[in-house]
Biopython code that builds the backbone (N, CA, C, O; Angstrom):
import numpy as np
from Bio.PDB.StructureBuilder import StructureBuilder

atoms = [
    (1, "MET", "N", (189.842, 18.537, 84.428)),
    (1, "MET", "CA", (188.715, 18.183, 85.255)),
    (1, "MET", "C", (188.885, 18.862, 86.605)),
    (1, "MET", "O", (189.969, 18.795, 87.184)),
    (2, "SER", "N", (187.822, 19.532, 87.138)),
    (2, "SER", "CA", (187.945, 20.175, 88.372)),
    (2, "SER", "C", (187.492, 19.431, 89.503)),
    (2, "SER", "O", (186.667, 18.536, 89.316)),
    (3, "GLU", "N", (187.939, 19.689, 90.714)),
    (3, "GLU", "CA", (187.558, 18.948, 91.876)),
    (3, "GLU", "C", (186.922, 19.874, 92.934)),
    (3, "GLU", "O", (187.270, 21.044, 93.095)),
    (4, "TYR", "N", (186.005, 19.276, 93.606)),
    (4, "TYR", "CA", (185.283, 19.941, 94.611)),
    (4, "TYR", "C", (185.509, 19.138, 96.011)),
    (4, "TYR", "O", (185.041, 18.017, 96.205)),
    (5, "ILE", "N", (186.256, 19.829, 96.921)),
    (5, "ILE", "CA", (186.697, 19.167, 98.110)),
    (5, "ILE", "C", (185.762, 19.397, 99.257)),
    (5, "ILE", "O", (185.516, 20.550, 99.609)),
    (6, "ILE", "N", (185.225, 18.359, 99.865)),
    (6, "ILE", "CA", (184.385, 18.541, 101.082)),
    (6, "ILE", "C", (185.012, 18.026, 102.272)),
    (6, "ILE", "O", (185.486, 16.892, 102.212)),
    (7, "SER", "N", (185.088, 18.669, 103.321)),
    (7, "SER", "CA", (185.448, 18.109, 104.675)),
    (7, "SER", "C", (184.306, 17.260, 105.120)),
    (7, "SER", "O", (183.126, 17.594, 105.024)),
    (8, "LEU", "N", (184.770, 16.075, 105.642)),
    (8, "LEU", "CA", (183.795, 15.014, 106.091)),
    (8, "LEU", "C", (183.536, 15.473, 107.495)),
    (8, "LEU", "O", (182.496, 15.058, 108.006)),
    (9, "GLU", "N", (184.236, 16.186, 108.137)),
    (9, "GLU", "CA", (184.130, 16.557, 109.564)),
    (9, "GLU", "C", (183.179, 17.747, 109.611)),
    (9, "GLU", "O", (183.534, 18.766, 109.017)),
    (10, "ASN", "N", (182.026, 17.733, 110.243)),
    (10, "ASN", "CA", (181.015, 18.878, 110.112)),
    (10, "ASN", "C", (181.272, 19.710, 111.431)),
    (10, "ASN", "O", (181.072, 19.206, 112.537)),
    (11, "ASP", "N", (181.702, 20.938, 111.277)),
    (11, "ASP", "CA", (181.940, 21.813, 112.209)),
    (11, "ASP", "C", (180.767, 22.858, 112.226)),
    (11, "ASP", "O", (180.804, 23.799, 111.434)),
    (12, "PRO", "N", (179.539, 22.690, 113.272)),
    (12, "PRO", "CA", (178.488, 23.510, 113.237)),
    (12, "PRO", "C", (178.843, 25.018, 113.492)),
    (12, "PRO", "O", (177.999, 25.897, 113.316)),
    (13, "ASP", "N", (180.140, 25.291, 113.919)),
    (13, "ASP", "CA", (180.316, 26.655, 114.367)),
    (13, "ASP", "C", (181.060, 27.352, 113.043)),
    (13, "ASP", "O", (181.195, 28.576, 113.009)),
    (14, "LYS", "N", (181.488, 26.583, 112.063)),
    (14, "LYS", "CA", (181.987, 27.115, 110.740)),
    (14, "LYS", "C", (181.108, 27.286, 109.759)),
    (14, "LYS", "O", (180.354, 26.373, 109.421)),
    (15, "GLU", "N", (181.101, 28.549, 109.152)),
    (15, "GLU", "CA", (180.005, 28.686, 108.058)),
    (15, "GLU", "C", (180.612, 28.138, 106.818)),
    (15, "GLU", "O", (181.785, 28.380, 106.532)),
    (16, "GLU", "N", (179.825, 27.391, 106.062)),
    (16, "GLU", "CA", (180.238, 26.871, 104.936)),
    (16, "GLU", "C", (180.215, 27.896, 103.712)),
    (16, "GLU", "O", (179.441, 28.847, 103.824)),
    (17, "ALA", "N", (180.941, 27.802, 102.628)),
    (17, "ALA", "CA", (180.850, 28.697, 101.566)),
    (17, "ALA", "C", (179.462, 28.940, 100.967)),
    (17, "ALA", "O", (179.105, 30.066, 100.620)),
    (18, "PHE", "N", (178.741, 27.923, 100.862)),
    (18, "PHE", "CA", (177.370, 27.966, 100.362)),
    (18, "PHE", "C", (176.387, 28.560, 101.333)),
    (18, "PHE", "O", (175.206, 28.627, 100.991)),
    (19, "GLU", "N", (176.758, 28.989, 102.491)),
    (19, "GLU", "CA", (175.935, 29.310, 103.514)),
    (19, "GLU", "C", (176.047, 30.992, 103.559)),
    (19, "GLU", "O", (175.171, 31.629, 104.145)),
    (20, "MET", "N", (177.030, 31.583, 102.989)),
    (20, "MET", "CA", (177.559, 32.916, 103.059)),
    (20, "MET", "C", (176.447, 33.738, 102.605)),
    (20, "MET", "O", (176.167, 34.697, 103.324)),
    (21, "THR", "N", (175.657, 33.519, 101.395)),
    (21, "THR", "CA", (174.801, 34.636, 100.973)),
    (21, "THR", "C", (173.355, 34.248, 101.502)),
    (21, "THR", "O", (172.410, 35.015, 101.317)),
    (22, "GLY", "N", (173.219, 33.152, 102.102)),
    (22, "GLY", "CA", (171.865, 32.870, 102.606)),
    (22, "GLY", "C", (170.725, 32.576, 101.360)),
    (22, "GLY", "O", (169.508, 32.717, 101.484)),
    (23, "ASP", "N", (171.240, 32.257, 100.480)),
    (23, "ASP", "CA", (170.246, 31.781, 99.191)),
    (23, "ASP", "C", (170.259, 30.181, 98.862)),
    (23, "ASP", "O", (169.923, 29.637, 97.811)),
    (24, "ASN", "N", (170.720, 29.617, 100.001)),
    (24, "ASN", "CA", (170.824, 28.132, 99.933)),
    (24, "ASN", "C", (169.285, 27.562, 100.122)),
    (24, "ASN", "O", (169.003, 26.789, 101.037)),
    (25, "ILE", "N", (168.400, 27.993, 99.232)),
    (25, "ILE", "CA", (166.939, 27.715, 99.526)),
    (25, "ILE", "C", (166.383, 26.651, 98.605)),
    (25, "ILE", "O", (166.578, 26.658, 97.390)),
    (26, "ALA", "N", (165.597, 25.627, 99.325)),
    (26, "ALA", "CA", (164.952, 24.612, 98.566)),
    (26, "ALA", "C", (163.378, 24.717, 98.636)),
    (26, "ALA", "O", (162.733, 24.897, 99.669)),
    (27, "LEU", "N", (162.856, 24.570, 97.322)),
    (27, "LEU", "CA", (161.286, 24.757, 97.462)),
    (27, "LEU", "C", (160.679, 23.454, 97.140)),
    (27, "LEU", "O", (160.890, 22.896, 96.063)),
    (28, "VAL", "N", (159.875, 22.931, 98.124)),
    (28, "VAL", "CA", (159.201, 21.736, 97.791)),
    (28, "VAL", "C", (157.616, 21.890, 97.587)),
    (28, "VAL", "O", (156.911, 22.440, 98.433)),
    (29, "HIS", "N", (157.118, 21.353, 96.384)),
    (29, "HIS", "CA", (155.761, 21.365, 96.132)),
    (29, "HIS", "C", (155.372, 19.960, 96.071)),
    (29, "HIS", "O", (156.200, 19.147, 95.662)),
    (30, "VAL", "N", (154.197, 19.577, 96.432)),
    (30, "VAL", "CA", (153.644, 18.212, 96.301)),
    (30, "VAL", "C", (152.259, 18.443, 95.515)),
    (30, "VAL", "O", (151.384, 19.223, 95.889)),
    (31, "MET", "N", (152.203, 17.618, 94.340)),
    (31, "MET", "CA", (151.132, 17.719, 93.474)),
    (31, "MET", "C", (150.486, 16.430, 93.503)),
    (31, "MET", "O", (151.166, 15.410, 93.617)),
    (32, "ASP", "N", (149.033, 16.384, 93.396)),
    (32, "ASP", "CA", (148.297, 15.152, 93.310)),
    (32, "ASP", "C", (148.280, 14.673, 91.883)),
    (32, "ASP", "O", (148.746, 15.406, 91.011)),
    (33, "ASN", "N", (147.764, 13.469, 91.575)),
    (33, "ASN", "CA", (147.773, 12.959, 90.169)),
    (33, "ASN", "C", (147.040, 13.724, 89.156)),
    (33, "ASN", "O", (147.154, 13.455, 87.961)),
    (34, "SER", "N", (146.217, 14.760, 89.635)),
    (34, "SER", "CA", (145.505, 15.770, 88.644)),
    (34, "SER", "C", (146.297, 17.005, 88.463)),
    (34, "SER", "O", (145.839, 17.927, 87.788)),
    (35, "GLY", "N", (147.567, 17.086, 89.077)),
    (35, "GLY", "CA", (148.414, 18.330, 89.066)),
    (35, "GLY", "C", (147.888, 19.479, 90.051)),
    (35, "GLY", "O", (148.331, 20.627, 90.021)),
    (36, "ASN", "N", (146.931, 19.055, 90.891)),
    (36, "ASN", "CA", (146.697, 20.103, 92.187)),
    (36, "ASN", "C", (147.754, 20.181, 93.190)),
    (36, "ASN", "O", (148.149, 19.146, 93.727)),
    (37, "ASP", "N", (148.286, 21.413, 93.511)),
    (37, "ASP", "CA", (149.155, 21.641, 94.625)),
    (37, "ASP", "C", (148.472, 21.199, 95.810)),
    (37, "ASP", "O", (147.374, 21.681, 96.087)),
    (38, "ILE", "N", (149.117, 20.164, 96.677)),
    (38, "ILE", "CA", (148.592, 19.881, 97.904)),
    (38, "ILE", "C", (149.755, 20.031, 98.853)),
    (38, "ILE", "O", (149.901, 19.217, 99.766)),
    (39, "THR", "N", (150.489, 20.919, 98.697)),
    (39, "THR", "CA", (151.750, 21.122, 99.468)),
    (39, "THR", "C", (151.358, 21.350, 100.997)),
    (39, "THR", "O", (152.020, 20.902, 101.933)),
    (40, "GLN", "N", (150.215, 22.093, 101.124)),
    (40, "GLN", "CA", (149.949, 22.680, 102.594)),
    (40, "GLN", "C", (149.383, 21.530, 103.313)),
    (40, "GLN", "O", (149.414, 21.572, 104.543)),
    (41, "ASN", "N", (148.884, 20.533, 102.740)),
    (41, "ASN", "CA", (148.030, 19.400, 103.407)),
    (41, "ASN", "C", (148.803, 17.978, 103.346)),
    (41, "ASN", "O", (148.243, 16.887, 103.242)),
    (42, "CYS", "N", (150.099, 18.186, 103.424)),
    (42, "CYS", "CA", (150.834, 16.720, 103.365)),
    (42, "CYS", "C", (152.239, 16.972, 103.936)),
    (42, "CYS", "O", (152.610, 18.100, 104.260)),
    (43, "ARG", "N", (153.025, 15.845, 104.048)),
    (43, "ARG", "CA", (154.247, 15.874, 104.481)),
    (43, "ARG", "C", (155.163, 15.067, 103.396)),
    (43, "ARG", "O", (154.627, 14.225, 102.675)),
    (44, "VAL", "N", (156.475, 15.330, 103.306)),
    (44, "VAL", "CA", (157.174, 14.528, 102.206)),
    (44, "VAL", "C", (158.282, 13.844, 103.055)),
    (44, "VAL", "O", (158.914, 14.456, 103.916)),
    (45, "GLN", "N", (158.481, 12.476, 102.741)),
    (45, "GLN", "CA", (159.501, 11.751, 103.347)),
    (45, "GLN", "C", (160.241, 11.125, 102.275)),
    (45, "GLN", "O", (159.748, 10.448, 101.374)),
    (46, "ILE", "N", (161.482, 11.407, 102.443)),
    (46, "ILE", "CA", (162.472, 10.800, 101.436)),
    (46, "ILE", "C", (163.494, 10.052, 102.235)),
    (46, "ILE", "O", (164.157, 10.617, 103.105)),
    (47, "THR", "N", (163.637, 8.636, 101.908)),
    (47, "THR", "CA", (164.694, 7.771, 102.577)),
    (47, "THR", "C", (165.532, 7.353, 101.485)),
    (47, "THR", "O", (165.109, 6.998, 100.385)),
    (48, "LEU", "N", (166.876, 7.415, 101.876)),
    (48, "LEU", "CA", (167.951, 7.049, 100.972)),
    (48, "LEU", "C", (168.843, 6.135, 101.689)),
    (48, "LEU", "O", (169.147, 6.272, 102.874)),
    (49, "SER", "N", (169.304, 5.066, 100.809)),
    (49, "SER", "CA", (170.302, 4.309, 101.279)),
    (49, "SER", "C", (171.625, 4.972, 101.394)),
    (49, "SER", "O", (171.687, 6.025, 100.760)),
    (50, "LYS", "N", (172.809, 4.598, 102.103)),
    (50, "LYS", "CA", (173.991, 5.322, 102.059)),
    (50, "LYS", "C", (174.569, 5.612, 100.753)),
    (50, "LYS", "O", (175.127, 6.683, 100.513)),
    (51, "ASN", "N", (174.419, 4.513, 99.765)),
    (51, "ASN", "CA", (175.009, 4.864, 98.417)),
    (51, "ASN", "C", (174.030, 5.746, 97.651)),
    (51, "ASN", "O", (174.505, 6.441, 96.752)),
    (52, "ALA", "N", (172.819, 5.799, 97.877)),
    (52, "ALA", "CA", (171.969, 6.629, 97.278)),
    (52, "ALA", "C", (172.417, 8.067, 97.703)),
    (52, "ALA", "O", (172.621, 8.939, 96.859)),
    (53, "LEU", "N", (172.548, 8.259, 98.911)),
    (53, "LEU", "CA", (173.062, 9.644, 99.526)),
    (53, "LEU", "C", (174.316, 9.997, 98.727)),
    (53, "LEU", "O", (174.436, 11.102, 98.199)),
    (54, "LEU", "N", (175.252, 9.041, 98.645)),
    (54, "LEU", "CA", (176.519, 9.429, 98.045)),
    (54, "LEU", "C", (176.335, 9.822, 96.416)),
    (54, "LEU", "O", (176.909, 10.756, 95.855)),
    (55, "GLY", "N", (175.447, 8.932, 95.834)),
    (55, "GLY", "CA", (175.202, 9.121, 94.309)),
    (55, "GLY", "C", (174.456, 10.366, 93.962)),
    (55, "GLY", "O", (174.772, 11.047, 92.986)),
    (56, "LEU", "N", (173.458, 10.668, 94.768)),
    (56, "LEU", "CA", (172.649, 12.055, 94.548)),
    (56, "LEU", "C", (173.520, 13.044, 94.948)),
    (56, "LEU", "O", (173.697, 13.966, 94.152)),
    (57, "GLY", "N", (174.162, 13.063, 96.107)),
    (57, "GLY", "CA", (175.092, 14.084, 96.454)),
    (57, "GLY", "C", (176.148, 14.414, 95.387)),
    (57, "GLY", "O", (176.345, 15.543, 94.938)),
    (58, "THR", "N", (176.741, 13.404, 95.068)),
    (58, "THR", "CA", (177.690, 13.612, 93.875)),
    (58, "THR", "C", (177.196, 14.283, 92.657)),
    (58, "THR", "O", (177.875, 15.181, 92.160)),
    (59, "GLU", "N", (175.948, 13.885, 92.075)),
    (59, "GLU", "CA", (175.203, 14.395, 90.944)),
    (59, "GLU", "C", (174.841, 15.688, 91.302)),
    (59, "GLU", "O", (175.148, 16.566, 90.495)),
    (60, "LEU", "N", (174.212, 16.043, 92.408)),
    (60, "LEU", "CA", (173.896, 17.397, 92.641)),
    (60, "LEU", "C", (175.125, 18.270, 92.743)),
    (60, "LEU", "O", (175.058, 19.400, 92.258)),
    (61, "ILE", "N", (176.241, 17.865, 93.322)),
    (61, "ILE", "CA", (177.410, 18.862, 93.286)),
    (61, "ILE", "C", (177.983, 19.039, 91.747)),
    (61, "ILE", "O", (178.402, 20.131, 91.364)),
    (62, "ARG", "N", (177.968, 18.032, 91.014)),
    (62, "ARG", "CA", (178.306, 18.058, 89.586)),
    (62, "ARG", "C", (177.259, 19.189, 88.880)),
    (62, "ARG", "O", (177.567, 20.130, 88.149)),
    (63, "LEU", "N", (176.215, 18.869, 89.244)),
    (63, "LEU", "CA", (175.010, 19.876, 88.406)),
    (63, "LEU", "C", (175.243, 21.267, 88.875)),
    (63, "LEU", "O", (175.138, 22.168, 88.043)),
    (64, "ALA", "N", (175.564, 21.569, 90.177)),
    (64, "ALA", "CA", (175.742, 22.906, 90.727)),
    (64, "ALA", "C", (176.841, 23.659, 90.021)),
    (64, "ALA", "O", (176.818, 24.862, 89.757)),
    (65, "HIS", "N", (177.986, 22.646, 89.697)),
    (65, "HIS", "CA", (179.233, 23.387, 89.203)),
    (65, "HIS", "C", (179.522, 23.473, 87.781)),
    (65, "HIS", "O", (180.305, 24.269, 87.263)),
    (66, "ASP", "N", (178.707, 22.438, 87.092)),
    (66, "ASP", "CA", (179.112, 22.225, 85.632)),
    (66, "ASP", "C", (177.861, 22.681, 84.833)),
    (66, "ASP", "O", (177.987, 23.343, 83.803)),
    (67, "GLU", "N", (176.699, 22.328, 85.309)),
    (67, "GLU", "CA", (175.475, 22.259, 84.370)),
    (67, "GLU", "C", (174.310, 22.953, 85.019)),
    (67, "GLU", "O", (173.179, 22.646, 84.642)),
    (68, "TYR", "N", (174.480, 23.900, 86.001)),
    (68, "TYR", "CA", (173.307, 24.639, 86.530)),
    (68, "TYR", "C", (172.777, 25.527, 85.748)),
    (68, "TYR", "O", (173.548, 26.382, 85.313)),
    (69, "LYS", "N", (171.465, 25.588, 85.379)),
    (69, "LYS", "CA", (170.575, 26.594, 84.650)),
    (69, "LYS", "C", (169.402, 26.632, 85.308)),
    (69, "LYS", "O", (168.833, 25.574, 85.576)),
    (70, "ASN", "N", (168.833, 27.929, 85.688)),
    (70, "ASN", "CA", (167.695, 28.006, 86.331)),
    (70, "ASN", "C", (166.485, 27.438, 85.355)),
    (70, "ASN", "O", (166.376, 27.701, 84.157)),
    (71, "GLY", "N", (165.711, 26.702, 86.038)),
    (71, "GLY", "CA", (164.751, 26.063, 85.285)),
    (71, "GLY", "C", (164.938, 24.808, 84.821)),
    (71, "GLY", "O", (163.979, 24.063, 84.622)),
    (72, "ARG", "N", (166.087, 24.475, 84.620)),
    (72, "ARG", "CA", (166.439, 22.943, 84.287)),
    (72, "ARG", "C", (166.106, 21.903, 85.253)),
    (72, "ARG", "O", (166.500, 22.034, 86.412)),
    (73, "HIS", "N", (165.342, 20.763, 84.862)),
    (73, "HIS", "CA", (164.808, 19.809, 85.838)),
    (73, "HIS", "C", (164.994, 18.422, 85.272)),
    (73, "HIS", "O", (165.305, 18.279, 84.090)),
    (74, "PHE", "N", (164.824, 17.457, 86.034)),
    (74, "PHE", "CA", (164.984, 16.119, 85.808)),
    (74, "PHE", "C", (163.783, 15.276, 86.326)),
    (74, "PHE", "O", (163.413, 15.498, 87.479)),
    (75, "HIS", "N", (163.203, 14.430, 85.667)),
    (75, "HIS", "CA", (162.238, 13.554, 86.072)),
    (75, "HIS", "C", (162.862, 12.056, 86.410)),
    (75, "HIS", "O", (163.473, 11.341, 85.615)),
    (76, "LEU", "N", (162.597, 11.809, 87.584)),
    (76, "LEU", "CA", (163.193, 10.465, 88.045)),
    (76, "LEU", "C", (161.852, 9.406, 88.225)),
    (76, "LEU", "O", (160.960, 9.679, 89.027)),
    (77, "ASP", "N", (161.823, 8.359, 87.515)),
    (77, "ASP", "CA", (160.685, 7.427, 87.699)),
    (77, "ASP", "C", (161.107, 6.308, 88.409)),
    (77, "ASP", "O", (162.268, 5.911, 88.303)),
    (78, "PRO", "N", (160.091, 5.621, 89.295)),
    (78, "PRO", "CA", (160.416, 4.523, 90.110)),
    (78, "PRO", "C", (160.967, 3.123, 89.052)),
    (78, "PRO", "O", (160.537, 2.896, 87.921)),
    (79, "ILE", "N", (161.765, 2.512, 89.616)),
    (79, "ILE", "CA", (162.181, 1.371, 88.816)),
    (79, "ILE", "C", (160.872, 0.245, 88.612)),
    (79, "ILE", "O", (160.058, 0.028, 89.510)),
    (80, "GLU", "N", (160.841, -0.300, 87.508)),
    (80, "GLU", "CA", (159.971, -1.619, 87.535)),
    (80, "GLU", "C", (160.729, -2.813, 86.831)),
    (80, "GLU", "O", (161.885, -2.719, 86.419)),
    (81, "LYS", "N", (160.013, -3.850, 86.746)),
    (81, "LYS", "CA", (160.679, -5.154, 86.304)),
    (81, "LYS", "C", (161.073, -5.012, 84.945)),
    (81, "LYS", "O", (162.050, -5.648, 84.551)),
    (82, "GLU", "N", (160.406, -4.219, 84.127)),
    (82, "GLU", "CA", (160.748, -4.113, 82.740)),
    (82, "GLU", "C", (161.574, -2.783, 82.505)),
    (82, "GLU", "O", (162.083, -2.627, 81.395)),
    (83, "TYR", "N", (161.728, -1.873, 83.422)),
    (83, "TYR", "CA", (162.155, -0.498, 83.260)),
    (83, "TYR", "C", (163.065, -0.131, 84.399)),
    (83, "TYR", "O", (162.596, 0.379, 85.417)),
    (84, "VAL", "N", (164.391, -0.379, 84.259)),
    (84, "VAL", "CA", (165.272, -0.196, 85.496)),
    (84, "VAL", "C", (166.065, 1.147, 85.005)),
    (84, "VAL", "O", (166.674, 0.951, 83.953)),
    (85, "VAL", "N", (166.168, 2.215, 85.435)),
    (85, "VAL", "CA", (166.658, 3.444, 85.177)),
    (85, "VAL", "C", (167.440, 4.097, 86.351)),
    (85, "VAL", "O", (166.850, 4.202, 87.426)),
    (86, "GLN", "N", (168.656, 4.525, 86.242)),
    (86, "GLN", "CA", (169.351, 5.343, 87.195)),
    (86, "GLN", "C", (169.392, 6.756, 86.794)),
    (86, "GLN", "O", (169.818, 7.013, 85.668)),
    (87, "SER", "N", (169.013, 7.686, 87.552)),
    (87, "SER", "CA", (169.203, 9.044, 87.306)),
    (87, "SER", "C", (169.572, 9.897, 88.422)),
    (87, "SER", "O", (169.095, 9.759, 89.549)),
    (88, "MET", "N", (170.472, 10.828, 88.083)),
    (88, "MET", "CA", (170.992, 11.494, 89.238)),
    (88, "MET", "C", (171.586, 10.873, 90.274)),
    (88, "MET", "O", (171.571, 11.336, 91.415)),
    (89, "GLY", "N", (172.192, 9.694, 89.923)),
    (89, "GLY", "CA", (172.968, 8.974, 90.860)),
    (89, "GLY", "C", (172.107, 7.931, 91.830)),
    (89, "GLY", "O", (172.631, 7.249, 92.711)),
    (90, "ILE", "N", (170.745, 7.933, 91.520)),
    (90, "ILE", "CA", (169.874, 6.987, 92.355)),
    (90, "ILE", "C", (168.957, 6.258, 91.309)),
    (90, "ILE", "O", (168.708, 6.591, 90.151)),
    (91, "MET", "N", (168.501, 5.123, 92.061)),
    (91, "MET", "CA", (167.147, 4.459, 91.297)),
    (91, "MET", "C", (166.126, 4.675, 92.436)),
    (91, "MET", "O", (166.418, 4.481, 93.617)),
    (92, "LEU", "N", (164.929, 5.082, 92.018)),
    (92, "LEU", "CA", (163.908, 5.080, 92.942)),
    (92, "LEU", "C", (163.217, 3.876, 93.135)),
    (92, "LEU", "O", (162.892, 3.201, 92.158)),
    (93, "HIS", "N", (162.917, 3.479, 94.441)),
    (93, "HIS", "CA", (162.286, 2.408, 94.835)),
    (93, "HIS", "C", (160.830, 2.172, 94.179)),
    (93, "HIS", "O", (160.108, 3.146, 93.969)),
    (94, "PRO", "N", (160.446, 0.971, 93.886)),
    (94, "PRO", "CA", (159.322, 0.729, 93.115)),
    (94, "PRO", "C", (157.988, 1.314, 93.692)),
    (94, "PRO", "O", (157.028, 1.532, 92.953)),
    (95, "GLU", "N", (157.963, 1.550, 94.980)),
    (95, "GLU", "CA", (156.882, 2.118, 95.842)),
    (95, "GLU", "C", (156.902, 3.682, 95.651)),
    (95, "GLU", "O", (155.877, 4.296, 95.947)),
    (96, "SER", "N", (158.007, 4.376, 95.173)),
    (96, "SER", "CA", (158.118, 5.709, 95.019)),
    (96, "SER", "C", (157.110, 6.248, 93.952)),
    (96, "SER", "O", (156.548, 5.540, 93.116)),
    (97, "CYS", "N", (156.945, 7.720, 94.107)),
    (97, "CYS", "CA", (156.293, 8.260, 93.228)),
    (97, "CYS", "C", (157.203, 8.961, 92.302)),
    (97, "CYS", "O", (158.387, 8.928, 92.635)),
    (98, "GLU", "N", (156.886, 9.647, 91.112)),
    (98, "GLU", "CA", (157.876, 10.265, 90.299)),
    (98, "GLU", "C", (158.464, 11.568, 91.132)),
    (98, "GLU", "O", (157.787, 12.260, 91.892)),
    (99, "LEU", "N", (159.758, 11.743, 90.855)),
    (99, "LEU", "CA", (160.347, 12.707, 91.597)),
    (99, "LEU", "C", (160.924, 13.717, 90.629)),
    (99, "LEU", "O", (161.558, 13.285, 89.666)),
    (100, "ILE", "N", (160.767, 15.008, 90.789)),
    (100, "ILE", "CA", (161.212, 15.933, 89.736)),
    (100, "ILE", "C", (162.130, 16.682, 90.701)),
    (100, "ILE", "O", (161.786, 17.024, 91.832)),
    (101, "LEU", "N", (163.431, 16.927, 90.106)),
    (101, "LEU", "CA", (164.465, 17.695, 90.871)),
    (101, "LEU", "C", (164.595, 19.021, 89.830)),
    (101, "LEU", "O", (164.604, 18.829, 88.615)),
    (102, "GLY", "N", (164.683, 20.233, 90.339)),
    (102, "GLY", "CA", (164.747, 21.251, 89.428)),
    (102, "GLY", "C", (165.719, 22.202, 90.035)),
    (102, "GLY", "O", (165.851, 22.232, 91.259)),
    (103, "CYS", "N", (166.424, 23.001, 89.230)),
    (103, "CYS", "CA", (167.190, 24.156, 89.468)),
    (103, "CYS", "C", (166.468, 25.468, 89.581)),
    (103, "CYS", "O", (165.771, 25.789, 88.619)),
    (104, "GLY", "N", (166.526, 26.194, 90.516)),
    (104, "GLY", "CA", (165.721, 27.437, 90.716)),
    (104, "GLY", "C", (166.680, 28.400, 91.478)),
    (104, "GLY", "O", (167.387, 28.033, 92.417)),
    (105, "ASP", "N", (166.637, 29.666, 90.984)),
    (105, "ASP", "CA", (167.314, 30.818, 91.677)),
    (105, "ASP", "C", (166.360, 31.480, 92.614)),
    (105, "ASP", "O", (165.214, 31.794, 92.292)),
    (106, "PHE", "N", (166.911, 31.686, 93.841)),
    (106, "PHE", "CA", (165.911, 32.312, 94.850)),
    (106, "PHE", "C", (166.675, 33.333, 95.653)),
    (106, "PHE", "O", (167.893, 33.236, 95.798)),
    (107, "ASP", "N", (165.985, 34.280, 96.159)),
    (107, "ASP", "CA", (166.533, 35.322, 96.985)),
    (107, "ASP", "C", (167.126, 34.797, 98.356)),
    (107, "ASP", "O", (166.984, 33.631, 98.723)),
    (108, "SER", "N", (167.690, 35.598, 98.959)),
    (108, "SER", "CA", (168.292, 35.197, 100.311)),
    (108, "SER", "C", (167.043, 34.919, 101.245)),
    (108, "SER", "O", (165.906, 35.334, 101.024)),
    (109, "PHE", "N", (167.406, 34.215, 102.232)),
    (109, "PHE", "CA", (166.268, 33.899, 103.270)),
    (109, "PHE", "C", (165.648, 35.067, 103.904)),
    (109, "PHE", "O", (164.493, 35.025, 104.328)),
    (110, "THR", "N", (166.410, 36.134, 103.978)),
    (110, "THR", "CA", (165.972, 37.387, 104.626)),
    (110, "THR", "C", (164.896, 37.955, 103.829)),
    (110, "THR", "O", (164.190, 38.777, 104.414)),
    (111, "GLU", "N", (164.626, 37.692, 102.632)),
    (111, "GLU", "CA", (163.638, 38.190, 101.724)),
    (111, "GLU", "C", (162.198, 37.596, 102.121)),
    (111, "GLU", "O", (161.111, 38.167, 102.031)),
    (112, "TYR", "N", (162.498, 36.198, 102.617)),
    (112, "TYR", "CA", (161.266, 35.444, 102.828)),
    (112, "TYR", "C", (160.764, 35.577, 104.398)),
    (112, "TYR", "O", (159.647, 35.196, 104.749)),
    (113, "THR", "N", (161.629, 36.103, 105.203)),
    (113, "THR", "CA", (161.277, 36.177, 106.589)),
    (113, "THR", "C", (161.181, 37.757, 106.971)),
    (113, "THR", "O", (161.212, 38.041, 108.168)),
    (114, "LYS", "N", (161.084, 38.638, 106.156)),
    (114, "LYS", "CA", (160.850, 40.009, 106.576)),
    (114, "LYS", "C", (159.566, 40.259, 107.295)),
    (114, "LYS", "O", (158.590, 39.529, 107.119)),
    (115, "GLU", "N", (159.557, 41.221, 108.054)),
    (115, "GLU", "CA", (158.221, 41.565, 108.772)),
    (115, "GLU", "C", (157.543, 42.348, 107.632)),
    (115, "GLU", "O", (158.164, 43.069, 106.851)),
    (116, "GLU", "N", (156.263, 42.150, 107.609)),
    (116, "GLU", "CA", (155.338, 42.934, 106.702)),
    (116, "GLU", "C", (155.022, 44.288, 107.525)),
    (116, "GLU", "O", (154.684, 44.337, 108.708)),
    (117, "VAL", "N", (155.214, 45.442, 106.591)),
    (117, "VAL", "CA", (154.967, 46.812, 107.130)),
    (117, "VAL", "C", (153.614, 47.084, 106.936)),
    (117, "VAL", "O", (153.143, 48.163, 107.297)),
]
sb = StructureBuilder()
sb.init_structure("model")
sb.init_model(0)
sb.init_chain("A")
sb.init_seg("    ")
for serial, (resi, resn, name, xyz) in enumerate(atoms, 1):
    if name == "N":
        sb.init_residue(resn, " ", resi, " ")
    sb.init_atom(name, np.array(xyz, "f"), 0.0, 1.0, " ", f" {name:<3s}", serial, name[0])
structure = sb.get_structure()
């Protein structure tokens, strides 16, 4: 069993290992029920309890170190009276929409912020 040690003291002046290459990129798409991309016309709010932060964070670290594969994804459905499921260390509130978490390889942020010539 391998261990991943995280300092709980955040030093904003110290660069973390995951920040070194600048490819710690997340892409958020929002789709309506018809599958149309409405990303540009909305905002996304995710609210997690303390234990949900710990659960999701733990599962994401495990995924990054043991099971990462570009394109791999997980569908998380909200809990219902007859259907309670925990996935990726969390249970989605009944008022939530489906959440899809995926793994994706991206370039460094410098590729996305270059001046057009």
